[in-house]
C-alpha positions in Angstrom: -67.0 25.7 50.3 -65.8 24.0 53.4 -62.0 23.6 54.0 -60.7 20.0 54.0 -60.7 18.3 57.4 -57.4 17.2 58.9 -58.3 13.6 58.0 -58.7 14.5 54.4 -55.4 16.4 54.3 -53.6 13.4 55.8 -55.2 11.1 53.2 -54.0 13.4 50.4 -50.5 13.7 51.9 -50.3 9.9 52.2 -51.6 9.4 48.7 -49.0 11.8 47.3 -46.2 10.2 49.4 -47.1 6.7 48.1 -47.3 8.0 44.5 -43.8 9.7 44.8 -42.3 6.6 46.4 -43.8 4.4 43.6 -42.4 6.6 40.9 -39.0 6.8 42.5 -38.9 3.0 43.0 -40.0 2.3 39.4 -37.4 4.7 38.1 -34.6 3.3 40.3 -35.3 -0.3 39.4 -35.7 0.5 35.7 -32.3 2.1 35.5 -30.5 -0.1 38.0 -27.1 -1.1 36.7 -26.9 1.7 34.1 -25.3 4.1 36.4 -22.5 1.9 37.6 -19.4 3.9 38.4 -16.4 3.7 36.1 -13.8 1.2 37.2 -10.9 2.9 38.9 -7.7 2.8 36.8 -4.6 4.9 36.5 -5.1 5.5 32.8 -7.8 7.6 31.3 -11.1 5.7 31.6 -13.7 6.8 29.1 -17.1 6.1 30.8 -19.5 5.4 29.4 -17.4 3.9 26.5 -17.3 6.2 23.5 -18.0 5.1 19.9 -14.9 5.0 17.7 -14.6 7.9 15.3 -15.9 7.2 11.8 -13.0 5.5 10.1 -12.3 5.8 6.4 -14.7 3.4 4.6 -12.9 1.4 2.0 -11.8 -2.2 1.4 -8.2 -1.1 2.1 -9.1 0.6 5.4 -6.3 -0.2 7.9 -8.7 -0.3 10.8 -12.1 -1.9 10.0 -15.0 -2.0 12.5 -15.9 -5.5 11.7 -12.3 -6.6 12.5 -12.6 -5.0 16.0 -16.0 -6.4 16.8 -16.4 -9.3 19.2 -13.2 -9.0 21.1 -11.1 -6.5 23.0 -8.3 -4.7 21.1 -5.3 -2.7 22.2 -4.3 -0.3 19.5 -1.0 1.5 19.0 -0.7 4.2 16.3 2.9 4.8 15.4 3.6 8.1 13.7 7.4 7.5 13.6 7.7 3.9 12.3 10.7 3.3 10.1 12.5 6.5 11.3 14.2 4.8 14.2 13.7 1.6 16.2 10.0 1.7 16.9 9.5 2.5 20.6 5.7 2.4 20.1 5.9 -1.2 18.9 8.2 -2.1 21.8 5.7 -0.6 24.2 2.8 -2.5 22.7 4.8 -5.8 22.9 5.8 -5.1 26.5 2.2 -4.9 27.5 1.5 -8.1 25.5 4.4 -9.8 27.3 3.2 -8.5 30.7 -0.3 -10.0 30.2 1.1 -13.3 28.7 0.8 -14.9 32.2 -3.0 -14.9 31.8 -3.8 -17.1 28.8 -7.6 -16.6 29.2 -7.1 -12.8 29.0 -4.7 -13.1 26.1 -7.4 -15.0 24.1 -9.9 -12.1 24.6 -7.4 -9.3 23.6 -5.9 -8.5 20.1 -2.9 -6.3 19.9 -3.0 -4.0 16.8 0.0 -2.0 15.6 -0.7 0.7 12.9 2.5 2.4 11.7 2.7 5.2 9.1 5.1 3.0 7.3 5.3 -0.8 7.8 8.7 -2.2 7.1 9.1 -5.7 5.8 11.4 -6.7 8.8 8.8 -5.5 11.3 6.0 -7.4 9.4 8.0 -10.6 9.5 8.8 -10.2 13.2 5.1 -9.7 14.0 4.1 -12.6 11.8 6.5 -14.8 14.0 4.6 -13.9 17.2 1.5 -15.5 18.4 -1.8 -15.0 16.5 -3.1 -12.1 18.6 -0.5 -9.5 17.5 -1.3 -7.8 14.2 0.4 -5.2 12.0 -2.1 -3.1 10.0 -1.4 -1.2 6.8 -3.2 1.1 4.4 -2.6 3.7 1.8 -1.3 7.1 2.8 -4.6 8.9 2.6 -6.3 6.3 4.8 -3.5 6.3 7.3 -3.5 10.1 7.5 -7.2 10.2 8.1 -7.1 7.4 10.8 -4.2 9.2 12.6 -6.1 12.5 12.4 -9.3 11.0 13.8 -7.4 9.6 16.8 -5.6 12.9 17.3 -2.1 11.5 16.5 0.0 14.1 14.8 3.3 13.6 12.9 5.2 15.6 15.5 3.9 13.5 18.4 6.8 11.9 20.3 4.9 8.7 21.3 1.3 7.8 20.7 -1.1 6.6 23.4 -2.4 3.0 23.6 -6.2 2.8 23.0 -8.3 0.0 24.5 -11.3 -0.8 22.3 -14.1 -3.0 23.6 -16.0 -5.8 21.8 -18.8 -3.4 20.7 -16.1 -1.3 19.0 -16.2 1.4 21.7 -13.3 3.2 23.1 -13.0 2.3 26.8 -9.6 3.9 27.8 -6.4 5.4 26.6 -3.0 5.0 28.2 -0.5 7.9 27.9 3.2 7.4 27.2 4.2 8.4 30.8 2.4 5.3 32.3 4.5 2.3 33.1 3.8 -1.1 31.5 2.8 -2.9 34.8 0.2 -0.2 35.5 -1.2 -0.3 32.0 -1.5 -4.1 32.1 -3.3 -3.9 35.5 -5.7 -1.3 34.1 -6.5 -3.4 31.1 -7.1 -6.5 33.3 -9.4 -4.4 35.5 -11.4 -3.1 32.6 -11.7 -6.4 30.7 -12.7 -8.4 33.8 -15.2 -5.8 35.1 -17.0 -4.9 31.9 -19.7 -7.2 30.6 
């Protein structure tokens, strides 16, 4: 058998090069946009967004998936509600007030407050606010399970804020040591950059 000529070798190399280029081009164009980098924020960005934990499934569930679907939600779990003035609720309302200057953003975002114990005075105060701030309740077992799923323990000093997207996926969490202006800026960045 005769070895291939230099012309045949060049033809094989050219064919393999074109084939590799075609495969790379196809793969790159097929997955274009799926590998966008996470938006830069000061909080903890969860990228790609993570599905919410499986919440207790009951009619009395304090946090229902269908209630979270279709809009952005900022969730505050408060393990110390009723013990003292609720610093967690104050923090949630501070973010709400900071973002109030952007009415379009406010329409896209619901503020959810889930305390271990919801006092009547707090419920009445929240009812007096605009329609996108909601206090959630549930029975003790459901509340305990929801807090456990989010990793909020009874001895936690202050819970984090969780940003949940319209497809009920967790996009970010904001720790207690972050200031309100930074959290508001991060939320604006995430909501305006995500489809």
